[in-house]
N, C-alpha and C positions, 0 to 999 in steps of 0.2 A: 573516702567520705567527702561529700560536697554538701554545703548548705548555703542558703541565701537569706539575706535579711528581708524582713517584711518592709522596713522603712527604706525607700530607695535612696535616701540621702546618706545612709550609713554604709560604708564599704565593709564587706566581710566575706570571707571564704575560708574553707577548712585547710587550705594549703597555700604556699607562697606562689608557686607557678600556676598561672591561669591559662586555660585553653579557651579561646574565644572564636567560635565558629562565625564566619561572615555569611549572613543570610543572602548576600548578593548571589551566592552560588546555589541557593536552595531552589526547590521547585515551587514557584509562586502560586501555582494552582492549589497547593496544599500547604501554604506558608505556616499557618498555625500549627498544623501537625508536624511540620519539619522542625519548628522551634522546640516544640515539646519533645520530640524524639532526640534531638541533640542534648537537651538538658537531662533527659532521662539516661542518656548514654554517658553522662559525666562531664559535660561542658560546664564551665564556671560562669561565663558571661556570654551575652549575645552581642555580636558586633553588627552595627546597623549603618550601612554605607548610604550616604545621601549625595547624589550627583545631579547637576543642574544643566548639563550640556552647554555650559558657558566656561566655568573654571576648569572643568574636565569635559572631554568629548563623549559624554554618555549621559543618560537620563535614567534615574532609578526611582526611589520611593520617597514619600514625604511624611510629615507628622501624623496625618490621619491613619496611616498604616501602623505606626508605633502606638498611637492611642488605642486602636482596635486590638492589637496584640496584647497590650498591657492590661486591658480589661479582663482578659481571660488567662493570662500567663504571668506567674510571679518570677521575675528574673532581674538581673542587673543588666540594664540596657546601655550599651556603649555606642554612642552616636558619633560618627565621623562625618563632619560636614565638608564636602568638597563642592562648595558653592561660593559665588562672589557676586555682589557683596553678601557677607555672611550675617551681619547683625539682625537683619529683618527676620530671619528664620529662627534665631535663638529662642525668642519668646514662645514661638509655636512649639518647639521641641521641649522646652521647659514645661509647658502646659500639657504636652502629650505624655510626660513622665520619664524623660531621659535621666539616667543615673549619671553618666558621663557625657560631656559634649566637648569634642575636640575640633579645633580649627587650624587652618593653615595661616601662617603670618602674612602671606601674600593676599589673603582674602579680606583683609580689613585695613583701613587707614590708621586705626588706633587700637593696636593689639592689647595694650594694657586695659583699656576701657572694655573691650570685648570680653576678655577673660574675667574681669570683675563682674560684668553683667551675668555671666554664667554662674559664678559663685553666689552672687546675690539672689539669683533665682532658685537656688537650692540644689543645683547639680555640681558635679566635680569638673573643673575646667581642664582641658588638655590642649597641647600644642603639637602640630604635625609638621614633620620635615620631609619633603620630597627628596629623591636621590641626589638631585643637583643643588639642593638648598643647604647652605652651611648652617651650623648651629650658632651663628653669630648672635642672634637675639635671645638665645636661651638663658644666659646668665642674667639678662635684664628682667626676665619675667618668672624666674624659677620659683620665687616665693609665692607666685599666684597660681601655679599649676599643680594638679594631682596626678597627671599622666603626661608622659612624653611618648609620642608615637613616631617611630622611624619607618618610613616607607622603603621597602626593599624591592618595589617595582614603581614605575610611574603610574600615578593614580588614573582611574578611569575605566579599567576593565579587569575582570577576574581572569584567572588561569594563566597569568604571565610567569615568566621564569625569574627566580630570585637573583638580585644583583649583588654579587659578592662584596663589593666595596661598602655595602651597608653595614658590614660587620665592624669596620673601623669607626663608622659614625656611632654605632651602638656603644663601643668602648669609650668614645669621647663623652657621650651623653651620660653613661654610667659614672664616669669620673666626676662630672659636674654634679650629678644627683648626690653621690656619696659625700662630696665635699660640702654640700648644702646642709646635710644632716636631716633633711626632710624625707618623709615617707611618700615617695613618688613612684608610681608604676612606670616601668619602661617597656613599651609595647613595640612589637615588630609586626609588620603587615606586608605580605606580598610574596607569593611563591613558597610559603612555609609548608614543609612536608616532614614526614617521619625521618627522612634521611638527612635533613639539614637543621632540624629544630635544636639539636644539641649544640651546634655551632653558634646559633643565635643566643642560646642560654650562656654559653661560655663567654660570649662577648658582653653579657650583662643584662640581656632581656629577661623579664619575668612574666610577660603577658604575650601570648602568641595567637595572632589572628590567622585562621586557616579557613579558606572557603572551599575550593574545588577538592582539596585533599580530603576533606571530611564529607561534604555533600556529594562528591563524585564517587565515594566508596560504597561498597555493597553492605558494609556493616559499620555504622557510626561508632558504636561502642568499642569495637575492636580497633578501629583507627585511632580513637582518642586514647585508648589504653596503650597502644603502640607508641604514641607520642609521649605519654607520661613515662613509659619505660625508657625511652631515649633520653629523657630528662633526668632520670634517676642515677 
């Protein structure tokens, strides 16, 4: 069973582990249909990758795409901003209807202020750590975030292979989250497939971004069901 809240500011789902298809791997000629199809197939949230060809070497989609999708599709929209500087776009994505907005600490001069801006705008703030970025700043802002995202590939392109050392970072993040006593999602993104999703869960993740593994399959529902079976 999966269910989503009408109010985008309220987090809710019928299960603890969330599957989050990344629409970066979708067929953009049929983007609305692709999003509906993965939701109908059992996805919990939609991961929305934003790239600027500056912070990362690729260019993707912006707030107008989210605004258009949200007008027609009820979902939890998980926006990952791979842009620098990041503050300028936060207001646009708040207006577009983002449920979560996650930023990289390298993308802002004042991380505390950036995360507070997201929360004050009505979305849930998240912080993202690249494979080579230590968790040093996480204890300083843990009280401000609702999501911690560990990248298991270097950001910028879909279809990359999972970096195994990300599992150790997941364990470190899980320990910090548990010690805080706060209800914070721990997300993993990059190379997640049916054959490694259980390893990420064992390391502490509860939210799993998968792009090509889902959108590159012939049967979205079967793939998502296989992922859930691997998590059980």
